[in-house]
C-alpha positions as CSV (number, residue, x, y, z in Angstrom):
1,X,0.0,0.0,-0.1
2,X,1.1,3.6,-0.4
3,X,0.8,6.5,2.0
4,X,-2.6,7.6,0.7
5,X,-3.9,4.0,1.1
6,X,-2.3,3.8,4.6
7,X,-4.0,7.0,5.7
8,X,-7.3,5.8,4.5
9,X,-6.9,2.5,6.3
10,X,-5.9,4.2,9.5
11,X,-8.9,6.4,9.3
12,X,-11.3,3.5,8.6
13,X,-9.8,1.6,11.6
14,X,-9.7,4.5,14.0
15,X,-5.9,4.6,14.1
16,X,-5.3,8.2,13.2
17,X,-4.8,8.7,16.9
18,X,-3.2,6.1,19.1
19,X,-1.8,5.8,22.6
20,X,1.9,5.0,22.8
21,X,3.1,4.4,26.3
22,X,0.1,6.3,27.7
23,X,0.6,9.4,25.4
24,X,-1.8,10.1,22.6
25,X,-0.1,10.3,19.1
26,X,-1.6,11.7,15.9
27,X,-0.9,10.6,12.4
28,X,0.4,13.4,10.1
29,X,1.3,14.0,6.6
30,X,4.9,14.6,5.6
31,X,4.2,18.4,5.2
32,X,3.7,18.8,8.9
33,X,7.2,17.7,9.8
34,X,9.2,18.7,6.7
35,X,9.4,22.1,4.9
36,X,11.9,22.5,2.2
37,X,13.6,19.4,3.3
38,X,14.2,20.6,6.9
39,X,12.7,19.1,9.9
40,X,9.9,21.0,11.8
41,X,9.5,20.0,15.3
42,X,6.1,18.5,16.0
43,X,5.3,16.7,19.2
44,X,3.5,13.5,19.6
45,X,3.0,12.7,15.9
46,X,3.8,9.8,13.7
47,X,3.9,9.1,10.0
48,X,6.1,8.6,7.0
49,X,8.3,11.0,5.2
50,X,10.4,10.7,2.1
51,X,14.1,11.5,2.5
52,X,16.6,11.9,-0.3
53,X,16.7,8.1,-0.8
54,X,14.6,6.3,1.7
55,X,11.0,6.4,3.1
56,X,11.3,6.8,6.8
57,X,8.7,5.7,9.5
58,X,8.9,8.0,12.4
59,X,7.5,8.9,15.8
60,X,8.4,12.1,17.6
61,X,8.8,12.7,21.3
62,X,6.4,14.5,23.6
63,X,8.6,17.4,24.5
64,X,10.8,18.6,21.6
65,X,9.1,17.2,18.6
66,X,12.2,15.5,17.5
67,X,12.1,11.8,16.2
68,X,12.2,9.3,19.1
69,X,11.9,6.5,16.6
70,X,12.9,6.4,12.8
71,X,13.5,3.5,10.5
72,X,14.2,3.8,6.8
73,X,12.9,1.7,3.9
74,X,13.8,1.7,0.2
75,X,10.2,1.5,-0.9
76,X,7.0,3.3,0.2
77,X,5.2,0.0,0.4
78,X,7.6,-1.5,2.9
79,X,7.5,1.7,5.1
80,X,3.6,1.6,5.1
81,X,3.5,-2.0,6.0
82,X,6.0,-1.5,8.8
83,X,4.2,1.5,10.3
84,X,0.8,-0.3,10.1
85,X,2.2,-3.4,11.9
86,X,4.0,-1.2,14.5
87,X,0.7,0.6,15.1
88,X,-1.2,-2.6,15.7
89,X,1.5,-3.8,18.2
90,X,1.4,-0.5,20.0
91,X,-2.5,-0.6,20.2
92,X,-2.4,-4.1,21.4
93,X,0.1,-3.1,24.1
94,X,-1.9,-0.1,25.1
95,X,-5.2,-2.1,25.3
96,X,-3.5,-4.7,27.6
97,X,-2.1,-2.0,29.8
98,X,-5.5,-0.2,30.1
99,X,-7.2,-3.5,30.8
100,X,-4.6,-4.5,33.4
101,X,-4.9,-1.1,35.1
102,X,-8.7,-1.4,35.3
103,X,-8.5,-5.0,36.6
104,X,-6.2,-3.8,39.4
105,X,-8.6,-0.9,40.0
106,X,-11.4,-3.3,40.3
107,X,-9.7,-5.7,42.7
108,X,-7.8,-3.2,44.9
109,X,-10.2,-0.2,45.0
110,X,-13.6,-1.6,44.3
111,X,-12.9,-4.9,46.2
112,X,-14.0,-7.1,43.3
113,X,-13.0,-10.7,43.4
114,X,-10.8,-12.0,40.5
115,X,-13.6,-13.8,38.7
116,X,-15.9,-10.7,38.7
117,X,-13.0,-8.3,37.7
118,X,-12.2,-10.6,34.8
119,X,-15.7,-10.6,33.6
120,X,-16.0,-6.8,33.9
121,X,-12.8,-6.5,31.9
122,X,-14.2,-8.6,29.2
123,X,-17.1,-6.2,28.9
124,X,-14.5,-3.4,28.7
125,X,-12.5,-5.1,26.2
126,X,-15.6,-5.4,23.9
127,X,-16.2,-1.7,24.4
128,X,-12.6,-0.5,24.6
129,X,-13.4,3.2,23.9
130,X,-15.5,3.2,27.1
131,X,-12.6,1.4,28.9
132,X,-10.2,4.0,27.6
133,X,-12.2,6.9,28.8
134,X,-12.7,5.3,32.3
135,X,-8.9,4.8,32.5
136,X,-8.4,8.5,31.6
137,X,-11.1,9.6,34.1
138,X,-9.6,7.6,37.0
139,X,-6.0,8.8,36.1
140,X,-7.1,12.4,35.9
141,X,-9.6,12.2,38.7
142,X,-12.2,14.0,36.5
143,X,-14.4,13.4,33.7
144,X,-13.3,14.5,30.1
145,X,-14.1,18.0,29.0
146,X,-17.2,18.5,26.7
147,X,-16.5,17.4,23.2
148,X,-13.9,14.8,24.5
149,X,-16.3,12.3,26.0
150,X,-18.2,9.3,24.7
151,X,-22.1,9.5,24.5
152,X,-24.2,6.4,24.1
153,X,-27.9,7.2,23.2
154,X,-27.3,10.8,24.3
155,X,-25.9,9.9,27.7
156,X,-22.3,10.5,28.9
157,X,-20.7,8.8,32.0
158,X,-20.7,12.3,33.7
159,X,-24.2,12.9,33.1
160,X,-25.1,9.4,34.4
161,X,-22.9,10.0,37.5
162,X,-24.4,13.4,38.2
163,X,-28.0,12.6,37.7
164,X,-28.4,9.0,38.9
165,X,-27.1,7.1,42.0
166,X,-24.1,5.7,40.2
167,X,-20.5,5.9,41.1
168,X,-17.8,6.5,38.4
169,X,-17.5,2.8,37.7
170,X,-21.2,2.3,37.6
171,X,-21.6,5.2,35.1
172,X,-19.1,3.7,32.7
173,X,-20.7,0.3,33.1
174,X,-24.0,1.8,32.3
175,X,-22.7,3.2,29.1
176,X,-21.9,-0.4,28.1
177,X,-25.3,-1.4,29.1
178,X,-26.8,1.4,27.0
179,X,-24.7,0.2,24.1
180,X,-25.4,-3.5,24.4
181,X,-29.0,-3.5,25.6
182,X,-30.4,0.0,24.7
183,X,-34.1,-0.7,25.1
184,X,-33.8,-2.1,28.6
185,X,-31.2,0.3,29.7
186,X,-33.1,3.3,28.5
187,X,-36.4,2.0,30.1
188,X,-34.6,1.6,33.5
189,X,-33.3,5.1,33.2
190,X,-36.9,6.5,32.7
191,X,-38.6,4.4,35.2
192,X,-36.6,2.8,37.8
193,X,-33.0,3.8,38.2
194,X,-32.9,6.2,41.3
195,X,-32.0,9.8,40.7
196,X,-29.6,11.9,42.9
């Protein structure tokens, strides 16, 4: 695949932004980091640029915008394949890290037994975007700002937390319930779930 096909694939698969070691990185075109053949510092980005003789896969650091990883290839196709495979590995590592963090939180903070923690993590694995937002919320000790949170059938975790007798974990679990069993979950919100 070439760079345009790679970009389309990343967009389709939701990989234009990925977490690498807990830091959010964004895919950028060559023009963002190169101008007249000179490197322009851009933090927390990744992509491919064409050097004089090679196609270079790169990731920049989170402070100075210089490359923290770079590997050159003789063909565009090799570079695109390498970047895509590297991203899949990084996404897998991130997912495992988030689920491990949540499992520890469930056991240590919420006092779940291991069996219940594992079952809850399976729900989060199926709904990883919700798991990721819970991870961020727990880490930051606050819900994401408007425009950066997930809504399911018009509800965000913060709204569920503020308006119903749900703790933070309960609010995120309810988002999964809304997604997986919307009719039942919406009915409970309207008729039975206690309000604050």
